[in-house]
C-alpha positions in Angstrom: 3.2 25.5 14.6 3.1 23.0 17.4 5.0 19.7 17.3 1.7 17.7 17.0 0.5 19.8 14.1 3.8 19.5 12.3 3.8 15.8 12.7 0.2 15.5 11.5 0.9 17.6 8.4 4.0 15.5 7.6 2.0 12.3 7.9 -0.7 13.7 5.6 1.8 14.7 2.9 3.4 11.2 3.1 0.0 9.5 2.8 -1.1 11.7 -0.2 2.3 10.9 -1.9 1.7 7.2 -1.4 -1.8 7.5 -2.9 -0.3 9.4 -5.9 2.2 6.6 -6.5 -0.6 4.0 -6.3 -2.5 5.9 -8.9 0.5 6.0 -11.2 1.6 2.4 -10.8 -1.8 0.8 -10.8 -3.5 3.2 -13.3 -6.3 3.9 -10.9 -8.4 6.9 -10.3 -8.1 8.9 -7.1 -11.0 7.1 -5.3 -9.8 3.6 -6.2 -6.3 4.5 -5.0 -7.6 5.9 -1.7 -9.7 2.8 -1.1 -6.8 0.5 -1.7 -4.5 2.7 0.5 -7.0 2.7 3.4 -7.6 -1.0 3.1 -3.9 -1.9 3.8 -2.5 1.3 5.4 -2.7 0.1 9.0 -1.0 -3.2 8.3 1.9 -1.7 6.5 2.3 1.2 8.9 2.2 -1.2 11.9 5.0 -3.4 10.5 7.2 -0.8 8.8 6.1 2.6 10.1 7.0 5.5 7.9 10.5 4.0 7.5 10.2 3.2 3.8 10.1 6.0 1.2 6.7 6.6 -0.5 7.5 4.3 -3.5 8.4 1.4 -1.3 5.4 2.0 0.9 3.1 2.0 -2.2 4.9 -1.2 -3.5 4.2 -3.0 -0.2 0.5 -2.1 -0.5 0.5 -3.4 -4.1 2.2 -6.6 -3.0 -0.3 -7.2 -0.2 -3.2 -6.6 -2.5 -1.8 -9.2 -5.0 -1.4 -11.7 -2.2 -4.9 -11.1 -1.0 -6.4 -11.4 -4.5 -4.4 -14.6 -5.1 -5.7 -16.2 -1.8 -9.3 -15.2 -2.5 -9.1 -16.6 -6.0 -7.7 -19.9 -4.7 -10.4 -20.1 -2.1 -13.1 -19.5 -4.7 -11.6 -22.1 -7.1 -10.6 -19.5 -9.7 -7.1 -19.5 -11.1 -4.9 -16.5 -11.6 -2.0 -16.6 -14.0 1.2 -17.2 -12.2 2.6 -13.8 -11.3 5.7 -12.6 -9.6 7.0 -14.3 -6.5 6.7 -11.9 -3.5 9.4 -12.3 -0.9 9.0 -10.3 2.3 12.2 -9.0 3.9 12.2 -6.8 6.9 15.5 -5.1 7.6 
């Protein structure tokens, strides 16, 4: 197995594991979890790479989704019940 192929297969396993965690934590079906993952994947990977474990990576995606939903609801004039405060720390 070449180095490039090994790297790609490792990335795929990591990504599928993150999608599985999203399914469990959010109670989504596979298609919804994939859609949410693909929506925020590049942003999270660009900032943190594959440094966080799969649970942390999935939690970062969930947090970003919560922030986006809150901003969209505020722009449209709808209110969302006050949720958790999300603090971003980058080590």
